[in-house]
C-alpha positions, 0 to 999 in steps of 0.5 A, a space after each residue: 500500500 502506498 504511503 498516505 504521508 503527503 510530501 513537503 510541497 503538498 503541505 505548503 500548498 495546503 497552508 497557502 490555500 487555507 491562508 488564502 481562504 481565511 485571509 490570514 495564516 491559519 493556526 495549527 488547529 485550524 489547519 488540521 481541521 480544514 486540511 484533513 492532514 494530521 500534526 504528524 504529517 506536518 512535523 515529518 517535514 518541518 521542525 515546528 508549525 511556525 517554520 511550516 507557515 514561514 516556509 509557505 511564504 506567510 508570517 506566522 506572528 507579525 507582532 512577535 514580541 520578546 517576552 521577559 522572564 516575569 511574564 512567563 513565570 507569572 503565567 506558569 504560577 497562575 496555572 499552578 494556583 488553578 490546578 494546585 500542582 506543578 504542570 507537565 509540559 503537556 498540561 501547560 501547552 494545553 492551558 497556558 498562554 505561551 509555548 513550552 519551548 519559550 520557557 526552554 529558551 528562557 530557563 534551560 529545562 522545563 524541570 528548572 522552572 519551579 526553582 526559577 519561580 521560587 527565586 522570582 517570588 520569594 519576596 512577593 506575598 501575592 505568591 505565597 499560596 503558589 510557593 506553598 505548593 512547590 517542593 522545598 529546594 535543598 539549600 547548598 552550603 555557603 550559599 548566598 540567598 542574595 545571589 541570583 541562581 544560574 540556569 546550571 544551578 537551577 537544573 541541578 536543584 530541579 524537581 525532575 532530573 535526567 538520570 545518569 548511568 555508569 558504563 557498568 551493567 548492574 545485576 538484575 534483581 529477581 522478582 522485580 519489574 523492569 522498565 524501558 528508558 525514561 521518556 515521559 511522553 504524556 501519560 507514558 513514563 517509560 519506553 515500551 519494552 514489548 508489544 503490549 506497550 506498543 498497542 498502548 502507545 498507538 492508542 494514545 496517538 492514533 487520532 493525531 496520526 489520522 487513524 480511527 480504530 475499528 477493532 483490536 483482536 488476538 488473531 492476525 492481523 491485530 487491528 482493523 482501522 480506518 485512516 484519513 487519506 484526504 479531507 472527508 475521505 477515509 480508507 480501511 487498513 489492517 494493522 499488525 503490532 510488533 515491538 520491532 518491525 522484524 518480528 513480523 517476519 520472525 512470527 511468520 505473518 504473511 505480508 499480503 494479510 496486512 497493510 501496516 506494521 506499527 512498532 516501537 523500532 523499525 529494524 527491517 530494512 528489506 521488508 516487502 514494499 507492500 508493508 508500511 511502517 509506523 515507527 512510534 519511537 520516531 512519532 513521539 519525538 515529532 509530537 513532543 516537539 510540536 509547538 502552538 
């Protein structure tokens, strides 16, 4: 089955057409609703939605103004106040005023924001309720409270830290579960380590990839779905879930009985041309970098 992914020129042409109909550049959500394309199909060719609009010859935000740290931290703090907890990147993206990537440029990492907010609000009584919701930051010896905290120090004392691993392999303890590498994608904290994890992750992103699942079964193929191939047009497809794409061959499945392999890792370069691959490890990297 030929790939349903539009090429780069088709995406740009669709952006220009919708902008012409609207009289102004479309937002990402408006484009998806009107074009029949998905966010994933756009991000296969562009690093972000603003880049796609710019390359289409349009100005995504002609009134773009440099934001200061205070404006960003105040909006972040208001969201903490409303929800009574620290927001994840996805929660802020949905409910906050700005793109999470703007915070990355200002504060280095998303996990450094609580520390940055504590330094910003420590002498401001109007933020005492928000400060009470944040974990207490460990104090360094000989630290000077009057000195500003660098981004590097913020990252060191942030709530969520990226783990570092030694080169040596540790012994596996018997009777305890094992996990994939940390990924923290929406509701999934670790990478899949088996086919069941692939099924779960596909369910999380199926709509964004343009699929509607009709049925999931124990026999081959695993799933029947309909895929959006154009605005207002859908096509039936047969899906087999595998942890690695090469498992399809190893399990002895007939290629003519399936259209698409959904897997965590694609490691079958010489697969039959009739089989399309959806590699979820690549998909979530694209979706995670999406910007409003």
